[in-house]
Steps between C-alpha positions, in 0.01 A plus 500: 500500500385236258651222291248376248216440745284695740654511840348814641146601579554814293588297189210260555267799511641631170459159338140486611447840339655362178270202500195726542603749233333494164689449174480863384850635452616786722481566874321221683566583864684782677572607854757710686782249449446353159305444187394194299502540122365261242751431222220440251560126464279260691604467862819707463553771760759752603513568873677823591596534866628832631660434838736335432487552124442178312337379180357151458371363172254220556292257302217380717667426833838426345777758521673524161755766588574741785693827489685626805393203710851502649501876547800566274347793314753783507560822314717803564401861439714707267681769695802724509770277635779582742799281414724384785881509476512119483257501212709762320798264520294218353376723223860576406571127474183438296414839349142546396414149613370517851294810557220690335481878559152442640625240745400135528185421303468124516170313499400153610191279511438136584262253337380170642381217278313231695502156342798586277835318494618591150585847369671595175616798298686821599767449231780535431686250717710199410298274725243225505152563363338465841623786715679399818437637845748767603491437874854516633637636172484790260168602345451490124634824358350688203750756371621501140876444491773403254616185678825332400479119508194482720454241770237227484235422762545842648247780572748761372381764256555445128433695180123538523229539762130417478330545839226244441446188708259216432368267767357162414319221679271226380208731577607836356762707320550866596745777427653804672635786287708742710526794262825663607814560293732579790734246654273237652548205734262208544500284811318165492417280797286191534373295791577180304851597390776281634276208586645171387295248306483298822375804689231564242392135516489520878274805480272304270489190722445707813235707329679832534248778451755770415404667175794559265570869458753712317579851620662753272645840585579757231744782581592782259750778550260773386172565326142428602312184583326416175387137496277299270349178632403246232251252642500251214367246582671308216849554360342614173295758688810641672685530169203685354469728803869588497511563125202736537730711718832487315421375150575179316804359327586682178422283197843452344584454135495129426870506409585615855374163625759321286871451573740790572879482464702740714836553664705787635604575225489404133809682383409662168285471191706209369454313828123553482493370143711196593276408794192546285648273233598246764139448598410430138792265446402298806126514426409668830222761485526835671318834474705763685870572533596747774768767540622601845672824605815454286308573179472869593742783446667514842188388692300786352156347452308562177836484316719239324871436523615653169777242452323180608153585372556753220193397296230393746222518240685257276530263796132537586398455137693173493281383786184629331587291196484191721194629686699544821541787744741672737489642852739775608557616855399850612578562867375798704839634610620770261866582446580851616665628184443839342542350152222245559163616365288293739678639805484858376127484434417343835711756685361796307143389568569446871398132475772348719435379853630764742717469806385641833660835419315539170781411261488211255550169679804319362644158568733244351380231257617333177579828315683645800345813649129486419178691546168331572187617316200559724254252351237592758455821298248438219671764286827313533328172406344661192838637393669162555231330293563745216866394488398161358362660184686377193629849423632538857649156572740491209541156346182355652240314295163335546657167601701650789366486857628604842651369823495719815766378743651660813172685569468439874681744448857371526753754635838334548619752759162537671391334826419134429586576134193716451379859522527703820170515681504879524525542121203702378235415242320831493381548859537133588804330639622181341428322828126558441479348152821305444334179381305685228803619304544186289130483416508856366809427289331203335175695461672783313698260283195295405312818414791605280487176301125541455527865394772435243255275309214747519328289765480195274768258624514321834825569687740257660696637798691294756560650845703392799335726761125490547205583724129423513365579154823434309320218321327762281827590329682179413720225638715443809793270563649378825824693467863399530475133590785248511581186300420266788237231541337675794448811287332288233266358764418839655395643163176303528367643831629847409294505180201338669504772767504772235212339312285496812529879526431585138838468326456204266779589259793379711811294442855438618830523312538157341836354596555752779647849465806457722747210466495225239251211503592138443355359180245304702387811688478701178286233331271468802465879515394517136247225568361693798510841333313368197199459730529834681331813362809708410763283329840669471858378528739758645857502635756727664776675306772287664341161432599282203269515200207262530296507181301177482731327248823543697462191723520215252244350258312301766437800723418717199231248407358502853485881508352508151223263607416711808479818291291324233255386767458864596428604143252218438306613806491873413127496407421382854739752660342781298152394601602497868638853475181614328307378805751651742453833322122482527449343842820527701532122535865391528653312208738293713317401817536282811293182507285630788356770273314230302465252789429736790376230739789259445725570798778289346556780246521794740880495547605359161742713301706252296221451246234728356210541262490696177141613487286223637590233246877443500694376802880535492752340735846600374805296593704730724723253688856438387534145370126447534381150412136562585248749634181453696221710357175553682206467261207676670129441480305197617336352192728698267722342239829644372679414175877512453533742206798311362390136529119548531503264798191554720527539878237544766483815710538533878827307502873549533646360180865401481639576156836355391687768305795529267683813395241550223196482728269796570204362700186676372140380529175608333184490709224271384203704381713759320583596142833671429604651164857464374697570185712205389693681226770678700689757294785745559275751683144528623417752228595242237237270654223762492282335234600139569229242580393385844500159665238449771575269792176379657541327839186312599379453855233280658422796728404770247466593136823627347524873433761745382543820303679635197595869495651667190578861411775678308741441787639850541250792478224637721244418230375210712375757750431816302342342192400156634719331242549154642369144492392330822363148468352256749621144438280228652494122491176339617296199391769390255500835321773765493379847409628855457264790577544877503546660844516856364224563244581871489864448403641500149824337390601271217776241530640271231595248771317172498460188714762253388458218749293398802643266764249354748646344816302238689287424194333187367523393138220637276371339186521833323565869558299765315575871469191721474514868403227770504457481123359150544802317364613174661841344449636173630833542679796268501593378844739276689430330832765379744317241707790458744480868605135573406612786274295599196664723236282676242703625204447807283154622589608797285242735648580866563584574866256792510174333393241272660549127447422165662673163483267211579639161603288191436 
């Protein structure tokens, strides 16, 4: 009936009623065919029309979003179904896959977004950040699957599914959360899709009055229509609104933000010790070493191979001595073996998923014939959590954490390598809640790691499968990628998409899981991964070893430098995750999140921001001699973090690169803390001093933060044991002030150095502390780069202080 404007007398009448209505929330007007509701905010209205059914959300006379404007609302009643002979044949070919005993139960609804050309989200897909239209092709599919060597730029389903879409224009950001865990398809169409640049210019010259519009149709196999509309209007507002529904990113232990070394598989305890020693010999820091499925006794999880890992506590203690940690894999398929304690307990308690006939559902996975615990059962989750207790998980220690793989769930002999849709979780078929399984596995595992410490220690759990809300339980990675340049490139939009829908703790296997990378690709992947939230190298069993020192001294040095850059920046990473935990703001974010009116940023996915103050444009082209980075913001300035060269914003900057280059820029008007003394692990750097990098701007005063806590417990939340400082530079004075007066924490760390970019030379620099003392500071000034370096202020990082330049 309508497309973003009033074209009927009926609609004009309703709009007139809106304009006359007062601002009191609730029913404003009502007649036999509809009702007008105030949404509480000024000039925001919901118009409900009955015949035909339609919802329109308006602000003033502008339509923000319409539901069922194309009449695609559909739902099917549950009923006793009569199966035809043809359908019986199909069900033999794909048993338990096609039909529910209650018959078809699909649902569908369409949404129209006037004025919108850019939509994002609905991960997981190996595709561009901006979602493409699906006209003439397959819709985006959301159905958690174990996908072997997945295709790029394809709407096919992958390991996780988050049914959340964001729309963005220069005027507003909004979100749609389709809360449904069944198999879901998303169709996207646009009235501007397919137009060439010439066509768009012609529209402009001819004064085309067609309003851009994106139409989206959601289709789910079963369930109910349960939709949350997030009206923004800013990106920050949408993130806050969504996190109020599903929670925020879990605040990880600081060490989890450092570097992780993994492969399938480190062979035995001696191999683990040799790899650990190799990092020390080559002066490369790392925090976690990982063990894949071969460490177990015959793929029986919660066990150790008695020949390869006979003394796991000795191995773990060796890591403790170096302040390092381990992750072991615990998958949710359980070997059917009467001598296996875990299997016997699950079976005796009736905790396995059932088949349609009521018996335990079994399928084939790494151990061979396997059962699948029903993680939708809270009693099962509580039991699973109890298995991580130190007296249950033999050989485990405080420095051992967990990896949940294959939790889509993967069933090698199942349809599409997953569970049959007629498998039963209590009274619910798998088809109704399939995409929730992985979330529940990670939930139970994270709870187990918390419980084993008496509720004191923060967990770290990595999952492959996920759903809306998985961010509350740990990290996600992009699955079994390939050692190819295109897979390196796609890791950026894949992680950006996850961040937009709440999952900030995301990364990709550095180097690629399948195949073997060239040395150039491996180096470039380390350089990219060092600036993505989850930083782990991983490789397939059949690939040659690829520890960082195996590719010659020059490449070892390049990888070492990339990893060291990550460690130096850990204070900033930790601060970003603290904010993600409290506000739901993504850590790694597209440029348009911070520059929402800059249309040049709306489709960019080869560069990104960390927080609002660091811009990263990794080199992802083979043989790259240069990259063109877009520096946003009219009136902004950006400083190369390596050379301190200043560049103006609102420009495309060509940057010549060598194999050692990682283009990173700090925004003028920001202050970023670093630690310059990089040691063998992040825990070894705990009490080391800070260096503050202050980037000045003609547009604003410089501001930043410093967040410190113990790095691993919940004391920051339960007992308010943390330090949170506001760092400000204004009127030639740099100060540190307390942002959390009610908090209590003591740190021995101090401020070692202050580097001010874009500065002028002072005659003196004076440090002032609350006790009234004043000390002159030594400084150096580089006139060619306008860089002022203040040495050894020596003040504790947790107290008030001011440095005055004269």
